[in-house]
C-alpha positions as CSV (number, residue, x, y, z in Angstrom):
1,X,7.3,175.0,250.2
2,X,3.9,173.5,251.5
3,X,4.9,174.3,254.7
4,X,2.6,176.6,256.4
5,X,4.3,179.7,257.0
6,X,4.0,183.5,258.3
7,X,5.2,186.3,256.3
8,X,6.6,189.0,258.0
9,X,6.6,191.7,255.2
10,X,9.5,195.0,255.6
11,X,8.4,198.2,253.8
12,X,11.0,199.4,251.9
13,X,13.8,198.1,249.4
14,X,17.3,199.4,248.2
15,X,16.2,197.8,244.8
16,X,13.9,198.6,242.1
17,X,13.7,195.6,240.1
18,X,11.8,195.6,237.3
19,X,9.7,192.4,237.6
20,X,9.0,193.1,241.0
21,X,5.5,191.3,242.1
22,X,5.3,193.2,245.4
23,X,5.6,197.1,244.3
24,X,4.0,197.9,247.7
25,X,7.2,197.6,249.5
26,X,9.8,198.4,247.0
27,X,8.6,200.8,244.6
28,X,6.4,202.7,246.4
29,X,6.3,201.6,249.8
30,X,3.6,201.7,252.3
31,X,2.3,199.8,255.5
32,X,2.3,201.3,259.2
33,X,5.3,201.1,261.7
34,X,4.6,198.2,264.4
35,X,7.3,197.6,267.2
36,X,9.3,194.4,267.3
37,X,7.0,193.0,270.2
38,X,3.8,194.2,268.2
39,X,5.1,191.6,265.6
40,X,5.8,189.0,266.9
41,X,2.3,189.3,268.8
42,X,0.6,189.4,265.4
43,X,2.5,186.4,264.3
44,X,1.6,184.0,267.4
45,X,-2.2,184.9,266.2
46,X,-1.7,182.6,263.5
47,X,0.0,179.1,265.5
48,X,2.6,178.4,263.1
49,X,6.2,177.7,263.5
50,X,7.4,178.8,260.2
51,X,7.9,182.5,259.6
52,X,9.5,184.0,256.6
53,X,11.0,187.6,257.2
54,X,10.5,189.6,253.5
55,X,10.0,192.4,252.1
56,X,11.0,194.5,250.5
57,X,14.7,194.1,251.8
58,X,14.2,192.8,255.1
59,X,17.8,193.8,255.9
60,X,18.3,197.5,255.6
61,X,15.5,197.7,258.3
62,X,17.4,198.6,262.0
63,X,15.6,196.4,263.9
64,X,15.6,193.0,261.7
65,X,18.1,191.5,264.0
66,X,16.1,191.8,267.2
67,X,13.2,190.8,265.4
68,X,14.8,187.4,264.0
69,X,15.9,187.1,268.0
70,X,12.5,187.5,269.5
71,X,11.3,185.1,266.9
72,X,13.8,182.3,267.7
73,X,13.3,182.7,271.4
74,X,9.4,181.9,270.8
75,X,10.9,178.4,269.5
76,X,9.9,179.7,265.1
77,X,12.0,178.7,262.8
78,X,13.3,181.6,260.8
79,X,13.9,182.0,257.2
80,X,15.0,185.6,256.1
81,X,14.5,186.6,252.3
82,X,17.1,189.1,251.1
83,X,18.8,190.0,247.8
84,X,21.9,190.1,249.6
85,X,23.1,193.3,249.0
86,X,23.1,194.1,252.4
87,X,24.5,192.1,255.9
88,X,23.1,192.1,259.4
89,X,24.2,189.4,261.9
90,X,20.7,188.1,263.1
91,X,19.9,184.5,264.4
92,X,18.0,182.2,261.8
93,X,17.4,178.9,260.5
94,X,17.7,179.7,256.6
95,X,18.9,182.5,255.2
96,X,17.1,182.6,251.2
97,X,19.7,184.6,249.0
98,X,18.5,186.2,245.7
99,X,20.8,187.7,244.4
100,X,19.5,189.9,241.5
101,X,20.2,189.6,237.4
102,X,20.9,192.1,235.0
103,X,17.1,191.0,234.2
104,X,16.1,192.8,236.7
105,X,17.2,196.2,235.9
106,X,14.4,199.1,235.2
107,X,15.6,200.3,232.0
108,X,11.7,200.0,231.2
109,X,10.2,201.4,234.3
110,X,9.9,205.2,235.0
111,X,12.0,206.6,232.1
112,X,15.1,204.6,233.4
113,X,15.9,207.1,236.2
114,X,16.5,204.0,238.6
115,X,18.3,201.6,236.4
116,X,22.1,203.4,237.3
117,X,21.6,202.9,240.8
118,X,19.2,199.6,240.7
119,X,22.6,198.3,238.3
120,X,25.1,199.7,241.1
121,X,23.4,197.6,243.9
122,X,22.0,194.7,242.6
123,X,25.0,192.8,243.2
124,X,27.3,192.7,246.0
125,X,29.6,189.5,246.5
126,X,31.3,190.0,249.5
127,X,27.9,189.7,251.5
128,X,26.4,186.7,249.1
129,X,29.8,184.6,250.5
130,X,29.2,186.4,254.2
131,X,25.2,185.0,254.4
132,X,26.7,181.8,253.1
133,X,29.7,181.0,255.4
134,X,27.6,182.2,258.3
135,X,23.9,181.3,258.0
136,X,23.3,177.7,259.4
137,X,21.4,177.0,256.7
138,X,21.1,178.9,253.0
139,X,20.0,178.8,249.3
140,X,20.4,180.6,246.4
141,X,17.5,181.6,244.6
142,X,17.5,183.5,240.9
143,X,14.6,184.4,239.2
144,X,15.0,183.4,235.3
145,X,13.4,184.9,232.5
146,X,15.4,183.1,229.3
147,X,18.4,180.9,228.8
148,X,20.8,183.2,228.2
149,X,20.7,183.9,232.4
150,X,22.1,180.9,233.1
151,X,25.4,182.2,231.8
152,X,25.2,184.9,234.5
153,X,23.9,182.4,237.1
154,X,27.4,180.3,236.3
155,X,29.4,183.3,236.1
156,X,28.1,184.3,239.6
157,X,28.5,181.3,241.2
158,X,32.1,181.0,239.7
159,X,32.9,183.6,242.1
160,X,31.6,182.1,245.4
161,X,32.5,179.0,247.6
162,X,30.8,176.5,250.1
163,X,27.9,176.0,247.6
164,X,26.6,173.0,245.9
165,X,24.1,172.3,243.1
166,X,21.1,171.3,245.2
167,X,22.0,174.8,247.2
168,X,21.1,176.4,243.9
169,X,17.0,177.2,243.2
170,X,15.7,178.4,240.0
171,X,12.2,180.2,239.9
172,X,10.8,181.1,236.4
173,X,9.9,185.3,235.7
174,X,6.1,185.7,236.0
175,X,2.7,187.3,237.5
176,X,0.3,184.9,235.8
177,X,-0.1,181.1,235.4
178,X,0.0,181.1,231.2
179,X,3.6,182.4,231.6
180,X,4.7,180.7,234.6
181,X,3.6,177.4,233.2
182,X,5.8,178.4,229.8
183,X,8.6,179.4,231.2
184,X,8.7,176.7,233.8
185,X,8.6,173.8,231.6
186,X,12.2,174.5,230.2
187,X,13.5,175.2,233.4
188,X,12.7,172.3,234.9
189,X,14.5,169.9,232.3
190,X,17.6,172.5,232.9
191,X,17.3,171.8,236.3
192,X,17.3,168.2,236.0
193,X,19.9,168.6,233.7
194,X,22.3,170.7,236.0
195,X,21.3,169.2,239.9
196,X,19.6,172.8,240.6
197,X,16.0,172.4,242.4
198,X,13.2,174.1,240.4
199,X,11.2,176.6,242.3
200,X,7.1,177.2,241.2
201,X,5.6,180.1,242.7
202,X,3.3,177.9,244.0
203,X,0.9,180.9,245.7
204,X,0.2,181.7,242.2
205,X,-0.5,178.8,240.6
206,X,-3.0,178.2,244.1
207,X,-4.6,181.3,244.8
208,X,-3.7,183.4,241.2
209,X,-1.5,187.7,242.0
210,X,-3.3,188.6,244.3
211,X,-1.7,190.1,247.9
212,X,-2.4,188.5,251.2
213,X,-0.5,184.7,249.8
């Protein structure tokens, strides 16, 4: 957080989180196809070392490993943001894993027709563990709506090995500053109690809930 970073956003996702803040990359995917070389050329225009490969879900993209390898060869620090439902070996510096809790299931969107598939796919514990075991660095980031979500988080963490409290980030769910500050107030205190890290949505605080930030 706070480091200038170029975001490479893959369009397309195998999940349908009800509170997704990038529906143009999941619920209604859009965008143009670009080759790996074109993407890296565009990244270089920003003269920025840190690159975040995100989505959508980047790990379902067939050329994500090639993209990461080329970025690494150009001396970029590469973070991959993923829901950790699908694994591909890739050259990265940081795996930012965001397993989805039940608060993400879209019972209230699109007549609930995506809820069953989302619920079936949202957690893949062996894949999460594979990322933890194989990544140079990793973090486990959870989107929190209310205190009851901590029951799920604790249950999931109990199934995983190789992590410590400082690897766990809690992010308040919300798309406007008021909701984020209200949830963030008690969530920050919880993080202090548990030794977890608090993960505010800094781009919303700085720029609002707008694309391109």
